[in-house]
C-alpha positions, 0 to 999 in steps of 0.5 A: 656670109657664113653666118647667114648661110648657117641660119638659112640651112637650119631654117631649111632643115626645120621646114623639111622636118615638119611632121606630116599631118598623119604623123604617128605622134598626134592623138591621145595617149594613156599610161595605165598602172594596175589597170588605172589611168595614171597619165594622159598625153594629148598631141596635135599639130599647130603651125609646124610645131606640136602642142598638147597637154600632159595630165597626171596626179598633182604630186607624183614621185617615180623611181622609173619602175614605180610611182609613189606619193600620188595625190588624188587631184590632177593637174594639166601641164601644157606641152610644146615641141619642134619637129622630131629628131631621129623619131623622138619629140623633145616635149617641154612641159610647163606648169599651169600658171608658172611659165618658168616651171618647165620640164623636158620629156622625150616621146617616141612611138615604137614599132608596135605603135606604143607611145614611149615617154620619159624625162629627158636624159633620165637613166630609166626605161621609157614609160609605155603609153597606149593610144586612146580610142574612146570618144570621151576625154580620158580622166586620170584616176583620182583614187590613188593611195598616197601612202602606197607605191605602185609598180609598173607592170613588166611585160612578160619576157621568156628567160634565155635558154642559153643562160639556163644551160650555162647555169645548169652546167655551173651547178652540175659540177658542184653537186659533190664536194669530192668530185669538185675537189678532185677536178678543181683546176678544170672546173676553174677553167670551165667557170671562166669560160662560162663567165665569158659566155654570160658576158657575151649574152649581156653584150648582145642584149640577150638577157632580159628576164629577171631570171636571166640576171639572177642565174648570171649572178650565180655564175659570177658568184663562182668567180675568182676575185672581188670584181666577179663578186661585185659584178654578181651583186650588180646582176642580182640587183637588176634581177630584183629590179625586174621583179625576181624577188628570189634574187634577194639571197644571191644579192646578199651572198654576193655582197658577203663574198665581195666583202670577204674578198677585200678582207672586210667583215661579211654582214649577212652570214652567207659566206663559209670557208672552204670546209663549210664549217666557219664563217670567218670575219663577220659583223653580226650586229649590223644586220638584224634577223628581221632584215635577213628574213626579208632577204631570204637569209637564215637568222643567226641561230639557224646559221649556228645550227648549220655550222654545228651540223657540219662540224659533226660530219 
């Protein structure tokens, strides 16, 4: 009896959740990369379910923020889904000619009316699709270069003003070595307070721009132990992922400082002792000057010149 009731309740729930014909999901959706249509989704209602198609380059590789290995020929997979759950469709994509080759996607429509698609369970930001209003059928572009990587355009996000203020305060107390040395205890206390302020902004989701994460990394670079330095490195990587290429230096420097803090050799040469005249334990052979240049780190010869200048002071 319990079994029958459970099945009945599930069936009732499914019927009551049937999407209305004016559901926001129905229609054609297109994702553009560099102004070219990369993927197209069509969705329609069919006997209480949602069915449709997903068209994309036949071969495609994605890291979430970029696409590579794009073939110039496209393929179309069939899509099917039950009623939405918490505003999200669970789409099952089936390869043409092979019903066993399937992949699941999550599709939703945000408050601004944009479609949001991503592989189910993938730890990436959903890709943005816009509703297609043309009278003809949208075509996936066939001019992709398979040797290129194509970055997804990041919408502009204004940097957080509070984060900028925290960073300015962090830098202000480091303009003079004499002043810094004379006020070390108070500066360390203030540094700890600034790190807590940054954590609060992170927990509230108020750091969104690449610049926000780069400045946050600089603040944690002035922490007091391995965890702070490793966290600074993670923040710098987020900044890089968001397109702030100037974060490459702090990504390198925070890793060097972390390595020093756990009694390992630094690898880039960005960490100096308190007097600024020596680099301590340093594996100079692991990283080439070519890689240092890519990351905005001075070459070994330039580092030696800096040290000589400091020693002459």
